[in-house]
C-alpha positions as CSV (number, residue, x, y, z in Angstrom):
1,M,139.5,113.2,139.9
2,T,136.2,112.0,138.6
3,I,135.5,108.3,138.2
4,T,132.4,107.5,136.0
5,A,130.5,104.5,134.9
6,S,128.5,104.1,131.7
7,D,125.3,102.1,131.2
8,V,125.0,100.5,134.7
9,T,122.0,98.6,135.8
10,D,120.8,98.1,139.4
11,L,124.2,99.0,140.9
12,F,123.8,99.1,144.7
13,A,127.3,99.3,146.1
14,Y,131.0,99.4,145.0
15,D,134.6,99.5,146.2
16,L,137.2,101.3,144.1
17,Q,140.9,100.6,144.9
18,L,143.2,103.4,143.8
19,T,146.9,102.5,143.9
20,M,149.3,105.4,144.0
21,D,152.1,107.1,146.0
22,A,149.9,108.4,148.8
23,E,152.7,110.7,149.9
24,S,152.8,112.5,146.5
25,L,149.0,112.7,146.1
26,V,147.2,113.1,149.4
27,L,143.4,112.6,149.3
28,V,141.4,115.5,150.9
29,S,138.9,113.0,152.5
30,S,136.3,115.7,153.2
31,E,136.1,116.3,149.4
32,V,135.1,112.7,148.4
33,T,131.6,112.5,147.0
34,G,129.5,109.9,145.3
35,P,125.9,109.5,144.0
36,E,123.0,110.9,146.0
37,G,120.9,108.5,147.9
38,G,123.8,106.6,149.5
39,F,126.9,106.8,151.6
40,T,130.4,107.3,150.2
41,S,133.7,107.1,152.2
42,S,137.4,106.8,151.6
43,T,140.0,104.9,153.5
44,A,143.8,105.2,153.2
45,T,145.7,102.0,152.6
46,D,149.4,101.2,152.4
47,S,149.2,101.4,148.6
48,G,146.7,104.2,148.1
49,Y,143.0,104.6,148.8
50,V,139.8,102.7,148.7
51,V,136.5,104.5,147.9
52,T,133.4,102.7,149.1
53,H,129.8,103.6,148.2
54,T,126.5,101.9,149.2
55,R,123.0,102.9,148.6
56,R,120.7,103.4,151.6
57,G,118.4,100.5,152.5
58,T,115.4,101.6,150.5
59,S,117.2,103.5,147.7
60,P,117.0,101.8,144.3
61,G,120.1,100.6,142.5
62,L,121.9,103.0,140.1
63,D,121.0,102.9,136.4
64,G,122.5,104.5,133.3
65,D,125.6,106.8,133.3
66,Q,126.8,107.6,136.8
67,T,129.5,109.6,138.5
68,L,130.8,107.1,141.0
69,A,133.2,109.3,142.9
70,R,134.7,112.8,142.8
71,L,138.0,113.0,144.7
72,V,140.2,116.0,145.5
73,F,143.9,115.5,146.0
74,E,146.6,117.7,147.4
75,A,149.9,117.4,145.5
76,R,153.1,117.2,147.5
77,G,156.2,117.7,145.5
78,E,156.8,117.5,141.7
79,G,157.1,114.7,139.2
80,T,155.1,112.0,137.6
81,V,152.8,109.9,139.8
82,P,151.3,106.6,138.4
83,V,147.6,106.2,139.5
84,D,146.0,102.8,138.9
85,L,142.4,101.8,139.4
86,S,143.7,98.5,140.5
87,S,140.5,96.8,141.5
88,V,136.7,97.3,141.5
89,Q,134.0,95.4,143.2
90,L,130.5,96.0,142.0
91,V,127.5,94.8,144.0
92,G,123.9,94.5,142.5
93,A,120.8,95.2,144.6
94,D,120.4,91.4,144.9
95,G,123.8,91.0,146.4
96,A,125.5,89.5,143.4
97,T,129.1,90.7,142.9
98,L,131.5,91.3,140.1
99,D,135.2,91.7,140.8
100,L,137.5,93.4,138.2
101,D,141.3,93.8,138.4
102,D,143.7,96.2,136.6
103,V,140.9,98.4,135.4
104,A,142.8,101.6,134.4
105,D,146.2,103.1,134.6
106,L,147.3,106.7,134.1
107,E,150.2,109.0,135.0
108,V,149.7,112.4,136.6
109,D,152.3,115.1,136.0
110,I,152.7,117.4,139.0
111,E,154.4,120.8,138.4
112,A,155.3,123.4,141.0
113,R,153.6,126.7,140.8
114,A,155.9,129.7,140.9
115,A,155.9,131.2,144.4
116,T,154.3,134.6,144.8
117,P,156.8,137.0,146.3
118,T,156.0,138.0,149.8
119,P,155.9,141.8,150.2
120,T,158.5,143.3,152.6
121,P,157.1,146.0,154.9
122,T,158.5,149.4,154.4
123,P,159.4,151.2,157.6
124,D,157.1,154.1,158.4
125,P,159.3,157.1,159.3
126,E,156.6,158.5,161.6
127,N,156.2,155.2,163.5
128,T,159.4,154.7,165.4
129,G,157.7,152.4,167.9
130,G,158.8,149.3,166.1
131,S,155.9,147.8,164.1
132,S,155.8,149.0,160.5
133,A,152.8,147.0,159.6
134,G,150.3,149.2,161.4
135,G,149.0,147.5,164.5
136,P,149.8,145.5,167.5
137,G,152.2,142.7,166.7
138,G,152.5,143.9,163.1
139,A,148.9,143.0,162.0
140,S,147.7,145.3,159.3
141,G,144.0,144.6,159.0
142,D,143.9,145.0,155.2
143,A,143.7,142.0,152.9
144,D,146.9,142.9,151.0
145,G,148.9,142.7,154.2
146,L,147.7,139.1,154.7
147,A,148.8,138.0,151.2
148,G,152.3,137.0,152.4
149,L,150.9,135.0,155.3
150,L,148.8,132.7,153.1
151,P,150.4,129.6,151.7
152,N,150.8,130.5,148.1
153,A,153.8,128.4,147.1
154,G,153.7,124.7,146.4
155,T,151.8,122.6,143.9
156,S,148.3,122.2,142.8
157,I,146.7,119.5,140.7
158,T,143.5,119.2,138.9
159,L,142.7,115.7,137.6
160,A,140.0,114.6,135.4
161,L,139.9,110.9,135.1
162,L,137.2,109.2,133.1
163,V,137.8,105.6,133.6
164,L,135.6,102.5,133.9
165,A,133.8,103.1,130.6
166,A,134.6,99.8,129.0
167,V,134.6,98.0,132.3
168,M,131.2,99.4,133.3
169,V,129.8,98.6,129.9
170,A,130.9,95.0,130.6
171,A,129.4,95.3,134.1
172,G,126.2,96.7,132.6
173,L,126.0,93.8,130.2
174,W,126.7,91.4,133.1
175,L,123.9,93.0,135.2
176,R,121.5,93.0,132.3
177,R,122.2,89.3,131.6
178,R,121.7,88.6,135.2
179,T,118.5,90.6,135.3
180,G,117.3,89.1,132.0
181,A,118.0,85.6,133.2
182,E,115.8,86.2,136.3
183,A,112.8,87.4,134.2
């Protein structure tokens, strides 16, 4: 899932609250990334996840079109899962904040992949010692023999979510007005 912002000015930090069934879509936390020159983290909540980003002390605020977060989810089960960007808090480099609620809603359809059949070893008539896979404990050593051991059933999901455009335009206007008022 990719969350973007358009036309931002001097954005220093933000919190993105994603509300969803966290048992159906599990965030792979090591896969959460944000803009360079800062620190991005994710936290599980009772109702979903919060993604937080802050620039480093001397890094300038973000300007223009930005990718705020890239998130990777593991799908568990099948069905339709509502995902809401339920709140956003934006922080300018001067510490001024803008809080937004009910930013974007979407539904994610999760479909199961067909399971790949697991090959059944064929007994080797010359090997009557038990293991037909060719090694101690049945380990084969070739990649084809490992195919049945890898998790190949289940679900996968690829999400592309481009939200916040209208909200971030409003935030950009807010930040510009604030910056223009100071000049």
